[in-house]
C-alpha positions in Angstrom: -89.6 35.0 -1.3 -88.0 37.9 0.6 -84.4 38.5 1.1 -82.2 38.6 -0.9 -84.6 38.9 -4.1 -86.2 42.1 -2.6 -82.9 43.6 -1.9 -83.5 47.1 -0.8 -87.2 47.2 -1.4 -87.6 48.4 2.2 -85.8 51.8 1.2 -88.7 52.8 -0.8 -91.3 51.9 2.1 -92.4 54.3 5.0 -89.4 54.9 7.1 -87.1 54.0 4.4 -83.9 55.7 3.6 -85.2 57.0 0.1 -87.8 58.6 1.7 -85.5 61.1 3.5 -84.0 62.3 0.0 -83.6 66.0 -0.5 -87.1 67.4 -1.5 -85.7 68.8 -4.8 -84.8 65.4 -5.8 -88.1 63.9 -4.6 -90.1 66.5 -6.8 -88.0 65.8 -9.9 -89.1 63.3 -12.7 -87.1 60.1 -13.0 -84.7 60.5 -15.6 -83.3 56.8 -15.5 -83.7 55.3 -18.9 -83.8 51.9 -17.2 -86.6 52.8 -15.1 -90.3 51.7 -16.2 -92.3 53.8 -18.3 -94.6 54.1 -15.3 -92.1 55.3 -13.2 -90.8 57.9 -15.7 -94.2 59.4 -15.7 -94.3 60.5 -12.0 -91.8 62.1 -9.4 -90.6 60.1 -6.5 -93.1 61.8 -4.3 -95.8 60.6 -6.2 -94.4 57.2 -6.5 -94.2 57.0 -2.7 -97.6 58.3 -2.4 -98.7 55.5 -4.4 -96.9 53.1 -2.4 -98.6 54.6 0.8 -102.0 54.2 -1.0 -101.4 50.6 -1.8 -100.3 49.7 1.6 -103.5 50.9 2.9 -105.5 49.1 0.0 -103.9 46.0 0.9 -104.5 46.4 4.6 -100.8 46.3 5.5 -100.1 48.1 9.0 -97.7 51.3 8.3 -96.7 50.8 12.2 -95.6 47.3 11.7 -93.6 48.3 8.6 -91.9 51.3 10.7 -91.2 48.8 13.5 -89.5 46.3 11.2 -87.6 49.4 9.7 -86.6 50.4 13.3 -85.3 46.8 14.1 -83.7 46.4 10.6 -85.9 43.1 10.5 -85.7 41.1 7.4 -89.3 40.0 8.1 -90.2 43.4 6.5 -89.6 41.4 3.1 -92.0 38.7 3.8 -94.8 40.9 5.2 -94.8 43.4 2.1 -94.3 40.9 -0.5 -98.0 41.5 -1.7 -97.3 45.2 -2.0 -94.2 44.3 -4.2 -96.5 42.0 -6.1 -99.1 44.6 -6.7 -96.4 47.2 -7.7 -95.2 44.8 -10.4 -98.8 44.3 -11.6 -99.0 48.0 -11.6 -96.1 48.1 -14.2 -93.2 48.9 -12.2 -89.9 47.0 -12.9 -88.1 44.9 -10.3 -85.0 46.7 -11.2 -84.4 49.8 -10.8 -87.9 50.9 -9.7 -88.2 48.5 -6.9 -84.8 47.5 -5.9 -81.5 48.6 -6.9 
């Protein structure tokens, strides 16, 4: 799977661009009517915390994810695909929850 299907999924992962957003934005509820009902029940900070918890549950290495981020490597998509699948199973939509 991977690129381009997962598009900018990596921005939501540790070291990703979306993790650096203004704290007020991170703590606001999702207002997008296109977002899944699951995402609309949480803030982005809570969403990212869930992602971090699932990374640990799946046994993925955060250091490796950060290395892929730093190298801007598309290998991140194949490595984190099990996380994407788990998030979909948890009720999150491909777009706009996990990609955009």
